[in-house]
N, C-alpha and C positions, 0 to 999 in steps of 0.2 A: 297100541293100547286098547284094552277092552272098552266096549261101550258102557255107559252108565247103567244100562239095564242088567248088566252082568253082576252088579253088586246088590247087597241087601243090608237093611238096617233091622236089627233084631232087638226087640224090647223084652226085658226079663226083670221081674221084680223078685227081690230076695228079702229075707228077714232081718238082715243086719249088714252093717258096713264091713265087718270082717268077712262075712260070706261073700259079699260083693267083690271085695279085693281078691279073695282066694279064687273065685271063678274067673274074674277078669284076667288075672295073671296067668292062669292055666291056659285060657283060650289064646292069649297073645303068644305065650311061650311055645305053644304047639303049632302056631301058624294058622289056627282056625279063625282068628280075628286079627285085623291089622291094628285096631284101636278099640278100646272099650272106655266109654265115659261112664262115671258113676255119679248119679244124682243122689246125694247122701240121705235125703229124707223126703219121701212122698207119703201122703196120707191116703190109704186105701180103705174104702168102705165097700163091703161086699157081703154076700150071703154064703156061708160055708156050713154044710151039713145041718141046714135048718136054722142056724143062728146068724144074726146080723153081727158082722165084725167091723171094727174101726181100728185099724192097725197102722203103725209106722213101719215103712219099708224103705229099702234103697232100690233105685232103678238103674239097670244097666242098659246103655245104648251101645250095641255091638255092631261094628262095621265089618262085613264079611262079603263073600261072593256066593252066588247061587250054587256053584259047584261044591262048596264046602258045607252047605247047610245040613246035610244028613249027619256028617261027623260032628259038627258043632252041636246039633240037637242032642246027639248021644252023649257027648261030653257034659253038657249042661245037666242032663238027667242024672248022670252019675254023681256029679258034684253038688247038686241042689238038695236042700233040706226039705222042700215041700213035697207032699204026696203027689200033687199035680202042679208042676211049675208052669207059670205063665211064659210062653214062648210065642211071641207075635212077630211075624216076619213081614216087613214092608219092602216093596220093590223101590229101587232108586230110579227116578225118571231122568234127572239131570244132576250135574254137579260140576264144580270147579275142575277143569281138565287136569291141572297139576295135582290136585288132591286125589283124583281118581287114579292117576298114574302112580302116586305114592301108595294108595291102597293096593293096587295090583302088585307092586314091588314087595309089599310086606305081607302078602298072603301065601300060605302054602309052603313055607320053609325055604330051602335053598334056591329053588328055581323061580320063586316069586309068584307062583300061581298053582303049583302042583296039587295033586290029589293026595288025600290022606287015607 
């Protein structure tokens, strides 16, 4: 089994629940993510092009591996509606060993870890 440090949690905000579902499904179907949780409504307050924004968004919590990050980021950029999508990558320090084994088994397609 891979060490916990081999895995990543990726945070991505999107403009709607439909967009969240579309991106989550594509990432899991292609083996780029083992699991994506969708937090259906978060309130985001930020400055964009000089204007203060107060928007409702959905938040994706994406579980993946360090080795799949490049392809995962490319796929998100292709599917995402924002000009500059938020893609924040957090390292995993520790985790339930059985869950980490499940992540490993469900990443990268047939071989459970492979490269895309």
